[in-house]
C-alpha positions in Angstrom: 4.4 -9.9 2.1 5.1 -8.5 5.5 1.8 -7.7 7.2 0.8 -6.2 10.5 -2.8 -6.3 11.4 -4.4 -4.4 14.3 -7.6 -5.4 16.0 -9.6 -4.6 19.1 -10.7 -1.0 18.4 -14.2 0.2 18.9 -16.4 2.5 20.8 -15.9 2.8 24.6 -17.1 5.1 27.3 -14.7 7.4 29.1 -13.2 5.6 32.0 -13.5 2.3 30.4 -10.9 -0.2 29.1 -10.0 -2.1 25.9 -7.2 -4.1 24.5 -5.6 -3.6 21.1 -3.8 -6.4 19.4 -1.2 -6.4 16.5 -0.4 -9.7 14.7 2.5 -9.9 12.3 3.0 -12.3 9.4 6.0 -12.7 7.1 8.0 -11.0 9.8 9.4 -11.6 13.3 9.1 -9.1 16.1 12.2 -10.5 17.7 15.1 -8.2 17.0 12.9 -5.2 16.2 11.5 -2.3 18.1 7.7 -2.5 18.2 5.3 0.2 19.0 1.9 1.8 19.0 1.1 5.2 17.4 -2.1 7.1 17.0 -3.4 9.7 14.7 -6.4 11.9 15.2 -8.0 13.9 12.3 -5.9 16.9 11.4 -3.0 15.8 13.6 0.3 14.1 13.0 0.9 10.5 13.9 2.3 10.4 17.4 4.0 7.7 19.5 1.8 6.2 22.3 4.0 3.5 23.5 6.9 1.4 22.2 9.7 -1.0 23.2 13.1 -1.1 21.7 14.8 -4.2 20.3 16.5 -4.8 23.6 13.1 -5.1 25.3 14.1 -2.7 28.1 11.7 -0.3 29.8 8.9 0.8 27.4 8.4 4.3 26.3 5.1 5.9 27.1 3.8 9.3 26.0 3.2 11.5 29.0 -0.5 11.7 28.0 -1.0 7.9 28.5 1.5 7.1 31.3 -0.1 5.2 34.1 -3.1 4.3 32.0 -1.8 2.3 29.0 0.5 -0.8 29.0 2.4 -2.3 26.1 3.2 -5.9 25.9 5.0 -8.0 23.2 4.8 -11.7 22.8 7.7 -12.2 20.4 7.3 -15.9 20.3 3.7 -15.5 18.9 4.5 -12.3 16.9 1.7 -10.5 18.7 1.8 -7.3 20.7 -0.8 -5.6 22.7 -1.8 -2.2 24.0 -3.9 -2.4 27.2 -5.8 0.9 27.5 -7.3 1.7 30.9 -9.2 4.8 32.1 -9.6 6.0 28.6 -10.4 9.6 27.9 -12.2 11.3 24.9 -8.8 12.7 23.8 -7.6 9.2 23.3 -9.9 9.0 20.3 -7.8 8.3 17.2 -6.8 5.6 14.7 -4.2 3.4 16.4 -1.4 1.9 14.4 1.1 -0.7 15.3 4.5 -0.6 13.7 7.9 -2.4 13.7 11.4 -1.0 13.2 14.0 -3.6 12.4 17.1 -3.6 14.5 16.2 -0.4 16.3 16.3 0.4 19.9 15.1 4.0 19.6 11.4 3.7 18.9 9.4 6.8 19.6 9.9 8.4 16.2 7.6 7.4 13.4 10.4 7.8 10.9 12.3 4.8 12.3 9.6 2.3 11.4 9.8 -0.1 8.5 6.3 -1.6 8.7 2.8 -0.4 9.7 -0.5 -2.0 10.2 -3.7 -0.6 8.6 -4.9 1.0 11.8 -7.9 0.4 14.1 -10.3 3.1 15.2 -10.7 3.9 18.9 -13.5 6.2 19.8 -14.0 7.3 23.4 -17.4 8.9 24.3 -17.9 11.2 27.2 
């Protein structure tokens, strides 16, 4: 009954911006690490950005640092990924996930729940 649903993906030109959202039901983000991962065809799912349960400084992959921003509204059970200055190599299916009681968040194997994914395509 736990469900995470992503939205906000689509087609965007290189250099543009978009916001991804992840809404949880049957589950509370509070007390959990939350994060965004992405997977391109033929590649493994990789961490993009995440925040541990302590809500300290977020983790950002080197490839997105300075361009993407993660935000979590625990009271509303919604988290966001703000994507700026997007590049064609950002093209992937983006997944949100939650890892209960975890502070370490950049490994896909720590996560208990995943959304269905939302496609982001960046054209040159």
